[in-house]
C-alpha positions in Angstrom: 69.0 299.8 72.2 71.4 302.9 72.5 70.5 305.7 74.3 72.5 309.2 74.1 71.5 311.9 76.8 72.7 315.7 76.6 73.3 317.1 79.5 72.8 320.9 80.1 75.8 323.3 80.1 78.1 320.2 79.2 79.6 319.5 75.8 79.7 315.7 76.6 77.1 313.3 76.1 76.0 310.3 78.1 75.7 307.2 76.2 73.9 304.1 77.8 73.5 301.0 76.1 70.5 299.0 77.3 70.0 295.2 76.9 68.7 294.1 73.4 65.4 293.2 75.1 64.6 296.6 76.5 61.1 297.7 76.0 61.6 300.9 74.1 57.9 302.1 75.0 58.6 301.4 78.6 62.1 303.3 78.6 60.4 306.4 76.8 57.8 306.4 79.7 60.6 306.3 82.3 62.3 309.1 80.5 59.0 311.2 80.3 58.1 310.5 83.8 61.4 311.9 85.0 61.4 314.7 83.0 58.1 315.9 84.5 59.1 316.1 88.1 62.3 316.8 90.1 63.8 313.4 90.0 66.3 311.3 88.8 66.3 309.1 85.4 68.1 306.0 86.6 68.7 303.3 83.7 70.4 299.9 83.9 73.1 299.2 81.1 74.0 295.8 79.4 76.4 295.1 82.1 74.1 295.7 85.0 75.5 299.0 85.9 72.9 301.8 87.0 73.3 305.2 85.6 71.3 308.2 87.2 70.9 311.4 85.7 69.1 314.3 87.5 66.0 315.3 85.4 66.6 318.8 85.6 70.2 318.4 84.0 68.8 316.6 80.9 68.9 318.5 77.5 67.6 315.9 75.4 67.3 312.3 74.8 68.2 310.3 71.7 66.8 306.9 71.2 69.2 304.8 68.8 67.8 302.4 66.1 67.5 298.9 67.4 70.7 296.7 66.5 68.5 294.8 63.7 68.4 298.0 61.9 72.2 299.1 61.9 73.9 299.1 58.6 77.5 298.3 58.5 80.1 298.6 55.4 80.0 300.5 52.3 77.3 299.0 50.6 74.9 301.0 48.4 71.3 300.8 48.3 
């Protein structure tokens, strides 16, 4: 699962690739809990690296589609 986090007063986004087996609902609850207080949102990416973002600096959080739903190529529907 891919997550894109916008940072307040920054043109750059933080992209985190979570493990394929990451529980989407659990991660969303972590984000909501961090945004509700003066805390830090900590996520662990596919390579085991920990990424922390101060909740007060988060502008938005975008959850990507699961890998199984990605469309690759120039096919038409």
